[in-house]
C-alpha positions in Angstrom: 16.7 3.5 -21.3 12.4 3.4 -21.7 10.3 5.9 -19.7 6.5 5.8 -18.8 4.5 7.0 -21.6 1.2 8.9 -22.0 -1.1 6.0 -22.6 -3.8 5.9 -19.9 -6.9 8.3 -20.4 -9.6 9.5 -18.5 -11.8 6.9 -17.6 -8.7 4.6 -16.3 -7.7 8.0 -13.9 -11.2 8.3 -13.0 -12.1 4.8 -12.3 -8.4 4.8 -10.4 -10.0 7.4 -7.6 -13.3 5.2 -7.2 -11.3 1.9 -6.8 -8.9 3.7 -4.7 -12.0 5.2 -2.3 -14.7 2.5 -2.6 -13.6 -0.6 -0.1 -14.4 -1.8 3.0 -15.1 1.6 4.6 -18.2 2.5 3.6 -20.0 -0.5 5.1 -18.5 -0.4 8.8 -17.6 3.3 9.6 -21.2 4.3 10.4 -21.7 1.1 12.8 -18.7 3.2 14.6 -20.8 6.3 14.9 -24.3 5.3 15.4 -23.5 2.3 18.1 -20.1 3.4 19.5 -20.7 7.6 19.3 -24.2 7.0 19.5 -24.8 9.4 17.1 -28.3 9.6 15.2 -28.8 9.3 11.5 -28.9 12.9 10.5 -25.7 13.7 12.2 -23.9 10.7 10.5 -25.0 11.6 7.3 -23.8 15.5 7.6 -20.4 13.7 8.6 -20.6 11.7 5.5 -21.4 15.1 3.4 -18.6 16.8 5.4 -16.5 14.1 4.5 -17.2 14.5 1.1 -16.6 18.1 0.8 -13.0 17.7 2.3 -12.1 15.1 -0.2 -13.4 17.5 -2.8 -11.5 20.2 -1.7 -8.3 18.1 -1.4 -9.0 16.9 -5.0 -9.4 20.5 -6.1 -6.3 21.6 -4.9 -4.3 19.0 -6.0 -6.0 19.3 -9.4 -3.8 22.4 -9.7 -1.1 20.7 -8.8 -1.4 17.7 -11.2 -2.3 20.3 -14.0 0.8 22.4 -13.2 3.3 19.5 -12.5 1.6 16.5 -14.8 4.4 14.0 -13.4 4.4 10.5 -12.0 4.5 10.3 -8.2 1.6 12.3 -6.8 2.8 14.7 -4.0 6.3 13.0 -3.8 6.8 15.2 -7.1 5.3 18.2 -6.1 6.7 18.4 -2.6 10.4 17.8 -4.5 9.1 20.8 -6.8 8.2 23.2 -3.9 10.1 22.5 -1.1 12.7 20.0 -2.1 14.0 16.5 -1.8 13.9 15.7 1.9 10.0 16.4 2.4 9.6 14.6 -0.9 11.9 11.7 -0.1 10.0 11.7 3.4 6.5 11.2 1.6 7.7 8.5 -0.5 9.4 6.7 2.6 5.7 6.3 4.2 4.1 5.3 0.9 7.2 2.8 0.6 7.2 1.3 4.3 3.2 1.7 5.2 1.7 3.6 3.0 0.9 1.1 0.0 2.2 -1.7 1.1 0.8 -2.5 4.5 -2.8 -1.7 3.4 -2.1 -3.9 0.4 -1.4 -6.8 3.1 -4.1 -5.6 5.2 -7.0 -5.7 2.7 -5.5 -9.2 1.1 -6.1 -10.7 4.7 -9.8 -9.1 4.7 -10.7 -10.5 1.2 -9.6 -14.0 2.3 -11.5 -13.6 5.7 -14.5 -12.1 4.2 -14.5 -15.2 1.3 -14.4 -17.9 4.3 -17.1 -15.8 6.4 -19.5 -15.8 3.2 -18.6 -19.6 2.6 -19.3 -20.5 6.3 -22.8 -18.8 6.4 -23.5 -20.4 3.2 -22.9 -24.2 4.4 -24.1 -23.4 8.0 -20.8 -24.4 9.4 -17.1 -23.1 10.2 -14.6 -23.7 7.5 -11.3 -25.6 9.1 -8.8 -24.0 7.4 -5.0 -23.1 9.6 -4.3 -19.6 9.5 -1.2 -20.2 7.8 -2.7 -21.5 5.1 -5.1 -18.5 4.7 -2.1 -16.5 4.7 -0.3 -18.1 1.7 -4.0 -17.5 0.0 -4.0 -14.0 0.9 -0.5 -13.6 -0.4 -1.5 -14.9 -3.8 -3.9 -11.5 -4.1 -1.3 -8.8 -4.3 1.0 -11.5 -6.4 -1.8 -12.5 -9.5 -3.0 -8.3 -9.8 0.6 -7.4 -9.9 1.3 -10.0 -12.5 -1.7 -8.2 -14.4 0.1 -4.3 -13.8 3.4 -5.9 -15.1 2.0 -7.1 -18.2 1.6 -4.2 -20.2 -0.4 -1.1 -19.2 -3.3 -1.4 -21.2 -3.4 -5.0 -19.7 -3.8 -3.4 -16.2 -5.6 -0.9 -17.4 -8.0 -3.1 -18.7 -8.6 -5.0 -15.9 -8.6 -2.0 -13.5 -11.4 -0.5 -15.5 -13.3 -3.6 -15.8 -13.5 -4.5 -11.9 -14.5 -0.8 -10.6 -16.9 -0.3 -13.5 -18.3 -3.6 -12.2 -18.0 -2.4 -8.6 -19.8 1.1 -9.5 -22.5 -0.5 -11.4 -23.5 -3.2 -9.1 -23.3 -0.6 -5.8 -25.4 2.1 -7.5 -27.9 -1.1 -8.1 -28.1 -2.4 -4.6 -28.1 1.3 -2.9 -31.5 2.2 -5.4 -32.7 -1.5 -4.7 -32.3 -0.7 -1.0 -34.0 2.6 -1.4 -37.3 1.3 -2.5 -37.4 -1.8 0.2 -40.1 -0.7 2.9 -38.1 -0.2 6.3 -39.7 -2.1 9.5 -42.3 -0.7 11.4 -39.6 -0.2 14.2 -37.3 1.1 11.9 -34.6 3.1 14.4 -32.8 1.8 17.5 -33.0 4.4 19.7 -29.7 5.8 20.7 -28.9 8.4 23.6 -27.3 11.0 21.1 -24.0 12.3 23.1 -22.5 15.9 22.7 -19.0 15.3 22.0 -16.2 17.5 23.3 -15.1 20.3 20.5 -12.3 18.3 19.5 -13.6 14.9 19.5 -15.4 16.1 16.3 -12.3 16.0 14.2 -12.0 12.3 15.3 -15.6 11.5 14.0 -14.3 12.9 10.9 -11.3 11.6 10.9 -13.2 8.3 11.2 -15.2 8.9 8.0 -12.2 10.4 6.0 -10.5 6.8 6.2 -13.3 5.8 3.7 -12.5 8.7 1.6 -8.7 8.1 1.3 -7.8 7.7 -2.1 -9.3 10.7 -3.7 -5.7 11.8 -4.7 -5.0 8.4 -6.5 -5.0 9.8 -10.2 -2.1 12.2 -9.0 0.7 9.3 -8.9 -0.5 8.5 -12.6 0.7 11.9 -13.9 3.2 11.0 -15.9 1.3 8.6 -18.1 -2.0 10.2 -18.6 -3.0 11.3 -21.8 -3.8 15.2 -22.0 -2.7 15.7 -18.3 -3.6 19.1 -18.2 -7.4 18.7 -18.9 -7.6 14.9 -17.6 -6.3 14.7 -14.3 -8.4 17.6 -12.7 -11.5 16.4 -14.5 -10.4 12.7 -13.4 -9.8 13.5 -9.0 -13.0 15.7 -9.0 -15.5 13.4 -10.8 -14.1 10.3 -9.3 -14.6 12.4 -5.7 -18.1 13.5 -6.5 -19.3 9.8 -8.1 -18.1 8.2 -4.8 -19.4 10.9 -2.4 -23.2 10.4 -3.9 -22.3 6.5 -3.5 -21.5 6.9 0.3 -24.3 9.1 0.7 -27.1 7.0 -1.0 -26.2 3.9 0.7 -25.5 5.1 4.4 -29.1 6.5 4.1 -30.4 2.8 3.2 -28.2 1.8 6.1 -29.6 3.7 8.5 -33.0 3.1 7.6 -33.0 -0.3 8.3 -30.8 0.5 11.9 -33.7 -1.1 13.7 -34.3 -4.5 11.2 -32.4 -6.9 13.6 -31.9 -6.0 17.0 -29.6 -9.0 17.4 -26.2 -7.3 15.2 -24.9 -3.9 15.2 -24.2 -4.1 11.5 -26.2 -1.7 9.9 -25.2 -3.4 6.3 -26.2 -6.8 7.6 -29.0 -5.8 8.4 -29.9 -4.0 5.3 -28.7 -6.7 3.1 -31.0 -9.2 4.9 -33.9 -6.9 4.5 -33.2 -7.3 0.5 -32.2 -11.2 0.3 -33.2 -12.4 3.3 -31.4 -15.0 5.2 -28.8 -15.4 2.3 -28.1 -11.5 2.8 -25.1 -11.9 5.2 -23.3 -14.2 2.7 -24.1 -12.3 -0.2 -22.7 -9.3 1.8 -19.4 -10.9 2.6 -18.7 -11.9 -0.7 -19.8 -8.3 -2.4 -17.5 -6.5 -0.2 -14.8 -9.0 -0.9 -15.2 -8.3 -4.5 -14.8 -4.8 -4.1 -12.0 -4.9 -2.1 -10.1 -6.6 -5.0 -10.5 -3.7 -6.8 -9.2 -1.6 -4.3 -6.1 -3.7 -3.8 -5.5 -3.4 -7.7 -5.7 0.3 -7.8 -2.9 0.3 -4.7 -0.9 -2.2 -6.8 -1.1 0.3 -9.8 -0.1 3.7 -8.2 2.2 2.8 -5.1 5.1 1.6 -7.7 5.0 5.2 -9.4 6.1 6.9 -6.4 9.0 4.2 -5.8 9.6 4.9 -10.1 9.6 8.9 -9.5 11.9 9.1 -6.3 14.4 6.5 -8.1 14.2 8.9 -11.0 15.6 11.5 -8.9 18.0 9.5 -7.4 16.5 9.0 -3.9 16.1 5.7 -4.2 17.9 2.5 -6.4 17.8 3.2 -9.7 16.7 -0.4 -10.9 13.1 1.1 -9.6 12.9 3.8 -12.4 13.7 1.1 -14.9 10.6 0.8 -17.3 10.6 -2.7 -19.5 10.9 -1.6 -23.1 8.2 -4.1 -24.4 5.8 -3.8 -21.8 5.9 0.1 -20.5 5.7 -0.6 -16.9 7.9 -0.3 -13.8 7.9 -3.9 -13.1 11.0 -4.0 -10.6 9.0 -1.1 -8.5 6.0 -3.3 -8.7 8.0 -6.4 -7.6 9.4 -4.6 -4.6 6.0 -3.0 -3.2 4.4 -7.1 -4.1 7.3 -8.3 -2.1 7.5 -6.2 1.0 3.1 -6.9 1.2 3.9 -10.4 0.8 5.9 -10.1 4.1 3.8 -8.4 5.7 1.1 -10.6 5.2 3.3 -14.1 6.1 4.7 -12.1 9.3 1.7 -10.5 10.6 -1.3 -12.7 9.7 -4.8 -11.7 10.8 -5.1 -9.1 13.0 -1.6 -8.4 13.7 -1.5 -6.3 10.4 -3.8 -3.8 12.2 -0.6 -2.8 14.4 0.9 -1.5 11.1 -2.3 0.4 10.2 -3.1 2.2 13.3 -0.8 4.9 13.1 -1.4 5.6 9.4 -4.3 7.8 9.5 -2.2 10.9 10.9 1.1 10.0 9.0 -0.9 10.2 5.6 -2.7 13.2 6.5 0.5 15.3 7.0 2.0 15.1 3.6 -1.2 16.0 1.5 -1.6 18.8 4.0 1.8 19.9 3.4 1.4 19.5 -0.5 -1.9 22.0 -0.2 0.0 24.1 1.9 3.2 24.4 -0.9 0.2 25.1 -3.5 -0.7 28.3 -1.7 2.9 28.7 -0.4 4.0 28.7 -3.9 1.2 31.0 -5.4 1.3 33.9 -2.8 5.1 34.1 -2.8 5.7 34.1 -6.5 8.5 31.9 -6.0 7.5 29.7 -8.6 6.1 30.6 -12.3 4.3 27.6 -13.1 2.1 27.7 -10.0 1.6 31.2 -10.7 0.7 31.0 -14.1 -0.9 27.3 -13.5 -3.5 26.0 -16.3 -5.9 24.8 -14.1 -7.5 27.0 -11.1 -9.9 25.6 -8.6 -13.2 28.1 -8.9 -13.1 30.8 -5.9 -9.7 29.9 -5.8 -8.0 30.1 -2.3 -11.3 28.6 -0.8 -11.3 25.2 -1.2 -7.1 24.7 -0.3 -7.9 26.8 2.6 -10.9 24.6 3.7 -8.8 21.7 3.0 -6.2 22.9 5.4 -8.3 24.1 7.9 -10.3 20.8 8.3 -6.8 18.6 8.1 -5.4 20.4 10.8 -8.6 20.3 13.0 -8.1 16.7 12.3 -5.0 16.1 13.3 -4.7 18.1 16.1 -7.8 16.0 17.4 -5.6 13.0 16.5 -3.1 14.3 18.9 -5.2 15.2 21.9 -7.3 11.4 21.7 -4.6 9.0 19.8 -1.4 10.8 21.5 0.6 7.0 21.2 -0.4 6.5 17.8 0.5 10.0 16.1 3.7 10.2 17.9 4.2 6.3 16.2 3.7 8.7 12.9 5.7 11.1 14.2 8.4 8.8 14.8 8.4 6.9 11.5 8.6 10.2 9.5 12.1 10.7 11.7 13.5 7.6 10.8 12.6 8.6 7.2 14.7 11.9 7.9 17.6 10.0 9.1 17.3 7.8 6.0 17.5 10.3 3.6 20.5 11.7 5.4 22.2 8.3 5.3 21.3 7.6 1.5 22.9 11.0 0.8 25.9 10.5 2.6 26.1 6.7 0.6 25.8 8.4 -2.7 28.8 10.8 -2.1 31.2 8.0 -1.0 
């Protein structure tokens, strides 16, 4: 039976990280922090820098595991090696049911909505299209991208590289252009900065971390990256650092134009209007839509590698571990994920998908935390020779793993305190996954 082969280079792995991370979050998060949380610009930039440091700490920790276990599946492979099948199955279960399929659906709907908004602004009238027709259009986004990723690894790799390269260059050009545009004389809306309670700071950092999610994307391609011991660590670290630099530069410019138009509370719209005039709002809508296509493409690419790894270990249907001999891609796994995404799009539609995503922050924070904990556990217990003699070690070990674990635990506790219902939903879904694991094991025996 054909298996995944090492065809992906450093550039694609790094672009996968950047493509997964840069989405709508960088254009929306500072609005909440500035206008809702009522923080000043300096505090917001410190939060963005702190989020980047946490993401970098996570990337450096995963780099050690990726070099030790250069396999497909990311934390599924690492948890399976360190703690066994149950926690590995649970992280894969969350990935399959929510972690990749729901964001693909949600982001596809956002892309279509942004295109409609931009078109309406340019035409100076609201486009009259039924919600169901727009849902059908949104369903074509993951389907078309899935076809590219099924059609040979090199085809999907080329498309992902092109989209991400264009996105990265364009966003740097915009950030630099905004830097040289003078801010208005009354450049800042005065906000009364509140002093959040201690535990609320965890929620504020968690808000920023949504925009940084994807720093571990290259780890899912571990079974296909050339020279993985060298390229996987470099890709995750380089991709995270580049994204952090983009985020800090962009948000500095967005906050500079906070008082440009007091009729809107969208900092990005203010900045684009200052740069491009009245067409700025429409240009921003089209730009974000373009950026999000790259994000969906990255999710379509990396998610099936988790299901492939699960099926290869006997934790999902063997069909999902099949690689098309002529194409070299896990076509059935890609088709399954795309089908689930389309069902979400057609069932929940615009706005409803948010109900699927509301608990993701907690669920998707726990398993990376457990993975990094597993790195330290294996190292200090000396139960795993590969970890003890791993070929890559992060600088000042164990500083960055401890930093990531401490910050993530702080954010999860904050989420339990202030977003109890959503956190309990995440725990409930994980419990359903545990039951499913034991049912699956029993089915295999019988």
